[in-house]
C-alpha positions in Angstrom: -58.7 -6.7 -4.6 -55.4 -5.2 -3.6 -53.9 -2.5 -6.1 -51.1 -4.2 -8.8 -48.3 -2.5 -8.4 -45.4 -2.8 -10.8 -41.9 0.0 -11.3 -43.6 1.5 -8.3 -46.9 2.4 -9.5 -49.9 1.7 -8.4 -53.2 0.1 -9.8 -56.5 -1.6 -9.7 -59.3 -3.7 -11.4 -61.4 -0.8 -13.4 -64.6 -1.5 -11.4 -62.7 -0.3 -8.6 -61.0 3.0 -10.1 -63.1 4.4 -12.8 -60.5 6.6 -13.9 -57.4 4.5 -15.4 -56.2 6.3 -18.3 -55.3 3.5 -20.3 -54.1 3.9 -24.4 -55.6 2.2 -27.1 -52.6 1.2 -29.4 -53.6 0.7 -33.4 -51.8 -0.1 -36.7 -52.7 3.2 -39.7 -52.6 2.1 -43.0 -51.2 5.2 -43.9 -49.3 7.3 -41.6 -51.6 10.2 -41.3 -54.4 7.9 -42.1 -57.7 7.5 -39.3 -57.9 4.7 -37.0 -60.3 1.7 -38.0 -63.7 1.9 -36.6 -63.6 -0.7 -34.0 -61.4 1.4 -33.0 -63.6 3.8 -31.7 -65.7 0.9 -30.2 -63.4 0.1 -28.3 -62.4 3.2 -27.1 -65.9 4.6 -26.6 -66.9 1.4 -24.5 -63.9 2.0 -22.0 -64.6 5.9 -22.0 -68.5 4.9 -21.1 -66.9 2.4 -18.3 -65.9 5.8 -16.4 -62.2 5.7 -18.4 -59.5 8.4 -19.3 -58.9 7.0 -22.8 -56.6 8.1 -25.2 -55.8 6.4 -28.7 -52.1 6.6 -30.3 -52.1 5.2 -34.1 -49.0 3.9 -35.9 -48.1 2.9 -39.3 -44.2 2.6 -39.5 -42.4 5.3 -36.7 -40.9 3.1 -34.2 -39.5 6.5 -32.6 -43.5 7.4 -32.6 -44.7 4.8 -31.1 -42.4 5.2 -28.1 -42.3 8.7 -27.6 -45.8 8.2 -28.0 -46.3 6.1 -24.9 -43.6 6.9 -23.3 -45.9 11.3 -23.4 -48.9 9.7 -23.0 -47.7 7.1 -19.5 -50.5 5.5 -19.8 -51.7 3.1 -17.1 -52.7 0.0 -19.6 -52.4 -0.1 -22.8 -55.1 -1.9 -25.1 -53.2 -3.6 -27.8 -55.0 -3.7 -31.4 -52.0 -3.8 -33.6 -52.1 -6.3 -35.9 -49.3 -5.3 -38.0 -46.4 -2.7 -38.2 -44.6 -1.0 -41.4 -47.0 -2.8 -44.0 -45.8 -6.3 -42.3 -48.9 -8.5 -41.3 -46.8 -10.8 -39.2 -45.4 -7.7 -37.2 -48.0 -7.6 -34.0 -45.8 -9.5 -32.2 -42.6 -7.4 -32.4 -44.9 -4.4 -31.1 -46.4 -6.7 -28.2 -42.3 -7.7 -27.5 -41.8 -3.7 -27.4 -44.1 -3.2 -24.9 -42.4 -5.4 -22.6 -39.6 -3.7 -23.4 -40.5 -0.4 -22.2 -43.2 -2.2 -19.4 -46.1 -1.3 -20.0 -49.2 -3.3 -19.2 -50.7 -4.4 -22.0 -54.3 -6.3 -23.2 -54.0 -9.7 -24.9 -51.5 -12.1 -25.5 -47.6 -11.4 -25.5 -44.9 -11.9 -28.6 -44.8 -15.5 -27.9 -48.1 -16.1 -28.2 -48.6 -14.1 -31.0 -45.9 -15.6 -32.9 -46.7 -18.6 -32.0 -50.6 -18.5 -33.3 -49.4 -16.8 -36.0 -47.2 -19.6 -37.4 -50.0 -22.4 -38.3 -47.5 -24.9 -38.7 -45.5 -24.6 -34.8 -49.0 -24.4 -33.9 -50.3 -27.5 -34.8 -47.1 -29.3 -33.6 -47.7 -27.7 -30.6 -51.4 -28.7 -30.5 -50.1 -32.6 -31.9 -48.6 -33.2 -28.2 -52.2 -32.7 -26.9 -53.5 -35.5 -28.9 -55.8 -32.2 -30.4 -56.7 -33.1 -34.2 -56.4 -30.5 -36.8 -55.6 -31.3 -41.0 -53.0 -33.3 -42.1 -51.0 -30.8 -44.0 -47.7 -30.1 -46.0 -45.4 -27.0 -46.2 -44.2 -25.5 -49.4 -41.2 -23.2 -48.3 -39.4 -20.9 -50.4 -36.0 -21.6 -48.5 -36.2 -25.1 -47.6 -37.5 -29.2 -48.4 -40.8 -30.0 -48.4 -42.0 -30.5 -44.6 -45.2 -32.9 -44.5 -47.3 -33.8 -41.1 -48.5 -37.4 -43.0 -49.5 -38.2 -46.4 -52.3 -35.8 -47.7 -55.8 -36.8 -50.1 -57.2 -34.1 -52.3 -59.1 -32.0 -51.5 -56.2 -29.6 -49.8 -56.9 -26.2 -48.7 -53.6 -24.0 -49.4 -53.0 -20.8 -47.6 -50.6 -18.7 -46.3 -48.3 -20.1 -43.3 -47.9 -16.9 -41.2 -51.1 -14.4 -42.1 -54.2 -13.8 -40.8 -57.7 -12.0 -41.9 -58.1 -14.4 -44.5 -54.7 -12.6 -46.4 -53.9 -15.1 -49.4 -57.3 -17.5 -49.3 -59.9 -16.7 -52.1 -61.6 -18.7 -54.7 -58.3 -20.8 -55.8 -57.5 -22.2 -52.7 -59.5 -25.1 -52.6 -57.2 -27.5 -55.0 -58.3 -31.0 -56.3 -55.2 -31.8 -58.4 -51.7 -31.4 -57.8 -51.3 -28.7 -61.3 -53.8 -26.4 -59.0 -51.7 -27.0 -55.5 -48.7 -26.0 -57.4 -49.7 -22.9 -59.1 -51.7 -21.9 -56.0 -48.4 -22.4 -53.8 -45.8 -20.2 -56.5 -48.7 -17.7 -56.2 -48.2 -17.6 -52.5 -44.5 -17.5 -52.7 -45.2 -14.5 -55.1 -47.7 -12.8 -53.7 -48.0 -13.1 -50.4 -44.0 -13.7 -49.5 -44.6 -16.1 -47.4 -44.7 -20.5 -46.8 -47.6 -21.5 -48.5 -49.8 -24.6 -46.3 -51.6 -27.1 -47.8 -54.1 -29.1 -45.8 -56.5 -31.3 -46.4 -60.0 -29.8 -46.5 -62.2 -30.7 -43.8 -65.8 -31.0 -44.9 -67.8 -29.9 -42.5 -69.5 -27.8 -40.5 -67.9 -24.9 -39.4 -68.2 -23.1 -35.8 -66.1 -20.0 -34.1 -65.5 -20.4 -30.4 -64.5 -17.3 -28.0 -62.5 -18.1 -24.8 -62.4 -15.1 -22.2 -59.7 -15.8 -19.6 -56.4 -17.3 -18.3 -56.1 -19.9 -15.7 -59.6 -19.8 -15.2 -60.8 -19.9 -18.9 -64.4 -19.8 -19.7 -65.5 -20.9 -23.7 -68.4 -18.6 -24.8 -71.2 -20.2 -26.6 -70.2 -21.2 -30.2 -70.6 -19.6 -33.3 -71.6 -21.0 -36.8 -70.6 -20.0 -40.0 -74.4 -20.5 -42.6 -72.8 -21.4 -45.9 -76.7 -22.1 -47.2 -76.6 -18.9 -49.5 -73.6 -19.6 -51.5 -74.1 -20.6 -55.2 -74.4 -24.2 -55.6 -70.6 -26.1 -56.1 -69.2 -23.0 -54.1 -66.9 -24.3 -51.7 -67.8 -23.9 -48.0 -64.5 -21.3 -47.1 -64.8 -17.5 -45.1 -62.7 -16.3 -47.9 -61.4 -12.9 -47.7 -64.3 -12.0 -49.6 -66.4 -13.0 -47.0 -65.0 -11.2 -44.8 -64.4 -8.2 -46.0 -65.9 -7.5 -49.9 -69.2 -6.4 -49.0 -71.9 -7.2 -51.8 -69.3 -9.7 -52.9 -71.3 -13.3 -53.7 -68.7 -14.8 -51.0 -70.0 -11.9 -48.3 -73.7 -12.0 -49.4 -73.6 -16.1 -49.8 -72.0 -16.4 -45.9 -73.4 -15.2 -42.2 -72.5 -16.1 -38.5 -75.0 -17.1 -36.4 -75.3 -18.0 -32.9 -74.9 -22.1 -33.2 -78.5 -23.8 -32.4 -76.8 -27.4 -31.5 -77.7 -30.4 -28.7 -75.6 -29.2 -25.2 -73.4 -32.4 -25.9 -71.7 -31.0 -28.9 -71.4 -27.4 -27.3 -69.5 -28.9 -24.5 -67.9 -30.8 -26.9 -66.3 -27.6 -29.3 -65.9 -25.9 -26.0 -64.0 -28.3 -24.4 -61.5 -28.4 -27.7 -61.9 -25.0 -27.9 -60.2 -24.4 -24.1 -57.6 -27.4 -24.9 -56.6 -25.2 -27.8 -56.7 -22.1 -26.3 -54.7 -23.7 -23.3 -52.2 -25.5 -25.1 -50.7 -22.4 -27.0 -50.9 -20.0 -23.5 -52.9 -17.6 -25.2 -54.1 -14.5 -22.7 -57.1 -12.9 -21.7 -59.2 -13.4 -25.3 -59.0 -15.0 -28.5 -61.1 -17.5 -30.5 -60.8 -20.9 -32.0 -61.9 -21.7 -35.4 -63.3 -25.4 -35.7 -64.7 -28.3 -38.4 -67.2 -30.7 -37.4 -67.2 -33.5 -39.9 -70.6 -35.8 -40.7 -68.8 -38.6 -38.0 -68.7 -36.3 -35.3 -64.8 -35.5 -35.3 -63.7 -32.3 -34.5 -60.4 -30.7 -36.0 -58.8 -27.3 -35.0 -58.5 -25.0 -37.7 -57.0 -21.8 -36.2 -56.6 -20.6 -33.4 -56.8 -16.9 -33.5 -55.2 -14.8 -30.1 -56.4 -11.3 -29.7 -59.0 -11.9 -32.1 -61.2 -9.2 -34.2 -63.0 -7.1 -31.4 -65.7 -4.9 -33.2 -69.2 -4.7 -31.7 -71.0 -7.4 -34.5 -68.0 -9.9 -34.6 -68.3 -13.4 -34.0 -66.3 -13.0 -31.0 -68.5 -10.2 -29.5 -71.8 -11.8 -30.9 -71.2 -14.8 -27.9 -69.9 -12.5 -25.5 -73.2 -11.2 -25.5 -75.0 -14.3 -25.7 -73.1 -15.5 -23.0 -74.3 -12.5 -20.5 -71.6 -9.8 -21.8 -72.8 -6.3 -23.5 -70.3 -4.8 -25.5 -69.1 -2.5 -22.8 -68.5 -4.9 -20.3 -66.7 -7.4 -22.4 -64.1 -4.4 -23.0 -64.1 -4.2 -19.5 -63.9 -7.5 -18.7 -60.8 -7.8 -20.8 -59.1 -4.9 -19.5 -59.3 -6.7 -15.6 -58.1 -9.9 -16.8 -54.8 -7.9 -18.0 -54.5 -6.1 -15.1 -55.4 -9.2 -12.7 -52.1 -10.6 -14.8 -49.8 -8.3 -13.7 -50.8 -8.4 -10.0 
């Protein structure tokens, strides 16, 4: 392949040029904090592939972000920024800044990040392509009620724009109007976001990773096993299930490679590819799905530039598809570089 060029600088895919300089860009919880462990996993994987790797962590200092990148002069930015200045929705402005500074970077751009972050806008795009999703209503702090159809209880109530299960917990599943309004007010006051109420889809939960752009490929589905949760507990992967080690929710859930018939696997992968393409996700992402007892598949969420921890659902699925972790990270780099050719 010929070197990729832009703005007078030459680049080539990582497989052909083993000494590319890559900067892993990440958010820090505090200005002097250490990067998250997954950042070192990604950086180490890139180093093992023969690259020169630097890590730039920022909290809220915009000058530090700009000047750091200009000083490092990376051939590619591996963008792992999920928030900025304590704003969990500020990943897309950082991507926009990378565009303005003319740095190549992995993952989705500002438009795709904003679209997948705003769950209501995402649903409207999915509707255009006849992709199923739960019926919903939006309770905004500043405007009138917006609905996507008549709703039936129970409802699942969550913030409209937050990810990583922020604002999702035991009280998110509501069975009556009073509980609904209490949850809406809590999201307004505690998270500062509009509240999205969706019909709760009873059924099995799957996660399908997708790699690629024009020729995107869906990875083997991962299923969330809720069987160890206490009897009567809602089958929901909330914030505690994802992050609070030792909690009942964390210990009671487990994601496993789905053991399902080929026909169902193909259907889950097709819906995931359709959703990924509809929202124009770049390089890599993950689609969360629910399968009902009657065989209907609903898209719950599309995650652009999803979590890359080496034991995550995405990495586990990639391994099942033949991508060891280092190869997965290198392939994401290859996909990004190819977009700039």
